[in-house]
N, C-alpha and C positions, 0 to 999 in steps of 0.2 A: 247393825241391827241390835236394838236393846236386848239384853240377855233374857228377860222374861218372855219377850215375844219369840225369841229363838227357841226357848224351851217349850213354849206352847205349840209352835209350829212342828217341832220335833215330835212332841207327844201325839199330835193329830196325825202326822205322817206315819208314826209308828203303829197307830191303831189301823190305819188303812193297809199298811204293809203287812201287819200281822194277820189281817183277814185273808190276804193273798197267800201268805205262808201256810195257812191252814189247807188251802187248796194244794199247794206244793207238797206238803207233808203227806197228804192222803193220796195224791195222784201219781207223783213221780215214782215211788216204789212199785206201783201197779202198771207203769208204762202207759198211763192215760194222758190225754191232751190236757194242757192247762187252760185251754180256751173254750173247747166244746166238750160236752154240753155245759150250760151255765150251772151255778150252784144249785144243788138238788139234794133231796134226802136219799141216802144210799139204800134205805129200806124200801120205800114206796116209789121212789123215782120222781116224785113231784118237785117242781121247781120252787126254790125258796123265794118268797115274796120280797120285794124291795125293802119294805119296812122292817122285815126280819133279818135283813142283811147288814144292818148297822152293827159295827164291831161292839162286842160286849153287851150292849143294850138289847140287841136282837135276841140273844140267848136268854137274857133276863126276862124279856117280854114273853117269850115262849115257855118260860120256866123249865128250860132244859129239855123240851120235848118238841117233836115235829108237829107243825100246825095241822097236818093232815092225818097221819097215821098214829100220832102220839108216841112214836118210838123215842126212847131216851137219847138225847144228844150229849155226847161226852163234854164234861166240864173243861176238857183240854182246849176246846175252841176259844172260849173267852180268856182262858189263861194265856194262851199263845198271843192273843191280841193285846191283852193288858201287859204281858211280859215284854213284848216287842216295844210297846209304847214306853214302858219304864226304862228299858235299855237304851232306846233312842234318846230319851231325855238325859240319861246319865252320860252318854257319849257326847251329846251336845254341850253339856255342862263341862265336860273334860276338855274338849277341843275348842269350844267357842265357835265364833264365825271365822273359821280358818280354812285353808285350802285342803287340809287333811280330813276335814269333817266328812265329806261324802264317802271317802274311802272307808272310814271306820264305821259309818252307818251301814254301808254295804256288808262289811264284816259282821256287824251285829245281826243283820237280817239272815244271812246264810248260816250263821252259827246256830240260831234258834231252829231253823229248818233242819240242818244236819244233825243236831243233837236229838231232836224228836224222831227223825227217821232212824237214826242209829239205835235208839232205844226200842223202836218198834220192830225193825227187821234186821238189826245187826249189820247194817250196811251204810256206807257213806257214798251215795251215788256219784259216779263220774260226771253225770249230766249237770251236777251243781259244782263239784269241786274243780274239775279241770277248766271250765270257762272262767272260773273266778280268778285264775292267775292273770288272764288278759284284762279282766275288768279291774283288778287291783292295780295293775301297772298303769292302765289308762287313767284311773282316778288319782293316782299319785303323781302323774306327770305334771299337772298344774302346780302342785306343791313343790315339786323339784325345781321348776323354772322360776316361780314367783318367790319362793323362799330360799333360793340358792342352796337347794338340798342335794347337791351332787354327792356329798359325803354320806348323807343318810341313804341315798339310793344305792350307793356302792355297798354300804354296810348291810342293807336289806337283802341284796342279791347274795352276798357272802353268807349271811345268816340262813337264807333259804337253802343254800348248798350244804351248809353244815347240818341243818335239820334233816335234810334228805339222807345224807350219809349216815347220821346217827340212827335214824329210824330204819334205814335199810339194814344196818347191822343188827339192830334189835329184832328185825323181821325174821332173822334166822332162828330166833328163839320163840316165835309164835305170834309176833305182831301182825295184825291184819293189813291186807293190801290197801284198804281205804285209809287207814291211819297213816301209812307211809306216804300216800299221795297228799294227805291233808297237811302233814307236818311242814313241808317247805312253804306252803301258803301262809301258815301261822308264823313261820320264821321270817318271811318277807315283811309281814305287818309289824311284828315285834322288833325285828332288826332295824326297821325305819326309825323306831323310837330310841333304840340303844341296846348295847349288849346286856345291860342289867335287866332289861325287859325280856330278852330272850332267855336268860338264865332263870329268872323268876317264873316265867311262863312254863318252862320245861319242868322245873322243880315242883311247881304247884300242880301240874297235870299228874305227875306220878304220885305225889303225896295224896291228892284227892282220890285218885283211882285206887291207891293202896288202902286208904282208910275205908272207902266205900266197899271195896271188895271184902275186906276183913269183916266189916259189919254184916254184910249179906251172908257171909259164911257162918258167922257166929249166930245169926238169927235163923240159919238154915233155909234162907230164901233161895240160895243157890248151892250147888255142890262144887267140889274142887275142880271137876272137869267141865263145869258149866261155862258157856260163853258169856262173857261180860263185856259189853261195848265200852271201848276206851275213848271214842270220839267225844262224847259229852264232857269228859274230864279234860281232854286236850283243849277244848273250846273254852271251858270254864277257867282253866288255868291261864289261857291267853288273856282273858278279860280281867282276871286277878292282876296280871302283870300290867295291862293297860291302865288300870285305875290305881294300883298300889305299888308298882315296882320301885319307884323312887324311895318312898319311906322304908320299904322292906330292905332294899339294898343298903340304905343308909344305916338302918338298925344293925344289919349283919356286919357291915364294915366297922361299926363302933365296937362290936364284940372282939374284933381282931386287933384293936388298938390297945397296947399295953400301957 
């Protein structure tokens, strides 16, 4: 498949998936069904018309307000849709038409959902995290077989174990249970790519979390004992590694050469 066509398909798929992720982000923390009822205004309960359900453009057509009760609709809805599309395009550009592509597109999708939910309710739902282990393994099996990726699979499983052990230890000092459950999943994905990816993803997560926490404290947005979700930084750090681990690791190695 020519690359422009692949990127176009990835972008359109990302818009559609992003629309569904908005449903996931809103309903999963509330324990609601993802199927019934259909998309509706949470204020007046009226069903969203088909023409207003088009990702991004529906929100623009409505000018950010419900067609019936005129209640404000959060700008996060189109941002999630556009962000998912952009991330899908970036992942497709990174992996091309490869056996790994579906697995990392799935990671991109759940990362956006988990980050948004963690920011909302300070929780990484088991309903998303735990089944993702099975999905990740199933999606990586074709890559393992077709690409002779037994070494990558072994490394991925070891990295998952290392991440679980590390975050389990950190958990004694206040790390959330959801973060501990998410860490091995990210280790699995990054370990598949290489140990440099694991190291960069881990370092980036703590660096981003530390910088963001310091800024929030300095701006007095939060207090020292306030809860700050770490999941978004773990997920962001993972994608920093996916896209830039090789040059970062190469730069760091060059500093060690005398």
